[in-house]
C-alpha positions in Angstrom: -12.6 21.8 11.8 -13.4 25.1 13.8 -13.6 28.6 13.1 -13.1 31.8 14.8 -13.9 35.3 13.6 -11.2 37.9 12.8 -11.8 41.8 13.6 -9.0 43.6 11.8 -9.7 46.6 10.2 -9.2 46.2 6.4 -8.1 49.9 6.0 -4.7 50.8 4.4 -2.8 54.0 5.0 -1.0 55.7 2.5 2.6 56.5 2.8 4.5 54.4 5.3 6.5 57.2 6.7 3.5 59.3 7.3 0.9 57.0 7.5 -0.3 57.5 11.0 0.0 61.2 10.7 -3.3 63.7 10.2 -4.3 63.7 6.7 -3.3 60.0 5.5 -5.2 58.9 2.7 -7.2 55.8 3.9 -7.4 53.1 1.1 -10.0 50.2 1.5 -10.6 47.1 -1.0 -14.5 45.9 -0.9 -17.1 44.1 -2.3 -20.4 45.6 -3.4 -23.1 44.1 -5.2 -20.6 41.2 -6.6 -18.2 43.5 -7.5 -14.7 44.1 -6.2 -13.5 47.7 -6.2 -10.7 50.2 -4.3 -11.9 53.4 -2.8 -10.8 56.1 -0.6 -12.3 56.2 2.8 -13.7 59.6 4.0 -15.6 59.1 7.2 -18.5 57.0 6.5 -18.3 57.2 2.8 -16.0 55.8 0.0 -14.8 57.3 -3.0 -14.7 54.5 -5.5 -11.4 54.2 -7.8 -11.0 53.2 -11.4 -8.2 50.5 -10.3 -6.0 49.6 -7.4 -4.2 52.8 -6.2 -0.8 51.3 -6.8 -1.7 50.8 -10.4 -2.9 54.7 -10.7 -6.4 54.0 -10.1 -8.5 57.3 -9.7 -12.0 58.7 -8.5 -14.8 57.6 -10.8 -17.2 59.6 -9.0 -19.0 56.9 -7.6 -19.8 56.9 -4.0 -20.6 53.9 -1.4 -21.4 54.2 2.2 -19.0 51.9 4.2 -22.0 50.3 5.8 -23.4 48.8 2.1 -19.9 47.1 1.6 -18.2 44.2 2.7 -14.4 45.1 3.3 -11.8 42.6 2.0 -8.2 42.1 2.4 -6.3 45.1 1.5 -5.0 43.7 -1.9 -5.0 40.5 -3.6 -1.3 39.5 -3.4 0.8 37.5 -6.0 3.0 36.5 -2.9 3.3 37.2 0.8 6.7 37.5 2.5 6.8 37.6 6.0 9.7 37.9 8.6 10.3 35.6 11.5 11.3 36.1 14.8 10.3 39.5 14.9 9.3 39.6 18.6 11.9 39.4 21.0 10.1 37.3 23.5 9.9 34.4 20.8 13.4 34.0 20.7 14.2 32.4 24.1 17.4 31.3 24.2 17.9 31.9 20.4 20.7 34.5 20.0 19.6 37.2 17.9 20.5 36.5 14.1 22.4 39.3 12.0 19.5 39.3 9.6 16.1 38.3 10.1 14.4 35.1 8.8 12.3 35.6 5.5 9.9 33.0 4.8 6.9 32.9 2.4 3.0 32.4 3.0 0.2 31.6 0.6 -1.7 34.3 -0.9 -4.6 32.7 0.8 -3.3 33.4 4.1 -4.7 36.9 4.0 -8.6 37.4 5.0 -10.9 40.3 5.0 -12.2 42.3 8.3 -14.5 40.2 10.0 -13.2 37.0 8.1 -13.4 33.4 9.6 -10.0 31.7 10.9 -10.2 28.1 10.4 -8.1 26.0 12.3 -8.2 21.9 13.2 -9.4 20.3 15.9 -6.3 19.4 17.4 -4.6 22.8 17.1 -5.0 23.3 20.8 -2.2 26.0 21.0 -3.3 29.0 18.6 -1.2 32.4 19.2 -1.7 35.5 17.8 0.3 38.2 17.2 0.0 42.0 16.1 1.7 42.7 12.8 2.7 45.7 10.7 1.9 45.0 7.1 3.9 46.5 4.1 2.1 47.1 0.9 5.0 47.0 -1.7 3.7 49.1 -4.5 6.3 48.9 -7.1 8.5 46.0 -8.4 11.8 45.9 -6.7 15.3 44.2 -6.8 18.2 44.7 -4.5 17.1 47.7 -3.0 19.4 49.6 -0.5 18.3 50.1 3.0 17.8 53.7 2.1 16.0 53.5 -1.0 13.5 50.7 0.5 10.7 53.3 1.7 9.9 54.5 -1.7 8.8 50.9 -2.7 6.5 50.9 0.4 3.0 51.7 -0.6 0.8 51.3 2.3 1.1 50.1 5.9 -1.9 48.1 7.5 -2.5 45.9 10.5 -2.5 42.4 10.7 -3.0 39.6 12.8 -0.6 36.5 12.4 -2.3 33.2 13.9 0.0 30.1 14.6 -0.3 26.9 16.4 2.9 26.4 18.2 2.9 23.1 19.1 3.2 22.4 15.0 6.0 24.9 15.2 8.3 22.9 17.2 
């Protein structure tokens, strides 16, 4: 088994529609002295929250320096749902589907900033893809396309790593 390091920002930007706009709230999930917490990143300072921001966590008044914490994956999900064939270059001769292919991944497929990607010795054709990660902030079922943005809590960058030979 081999390992490579992953350098991905573990910062979550609030509000999908305007997440990249100036003034977006930057949420982080971090570990400090054995305790896991959520916070709001302001420059190099984290304002600790009383709980997950999508569960109405509020500022506690405690601050931490970014350099004093270990950033974690943005959330500890119950499930991870992925969309397949979302890169035109991966379709090859396959016609574009009317609806995207949806599949699940294990919650352990998420690793933190500077986390280690472990792979097997016979994984000789690893590919990585930049992905947009949507964090759903409330329970939803049969949501219309028009109402879907109301259920998106945040947007985060992601890096999907696949062994192409194993996918054939």
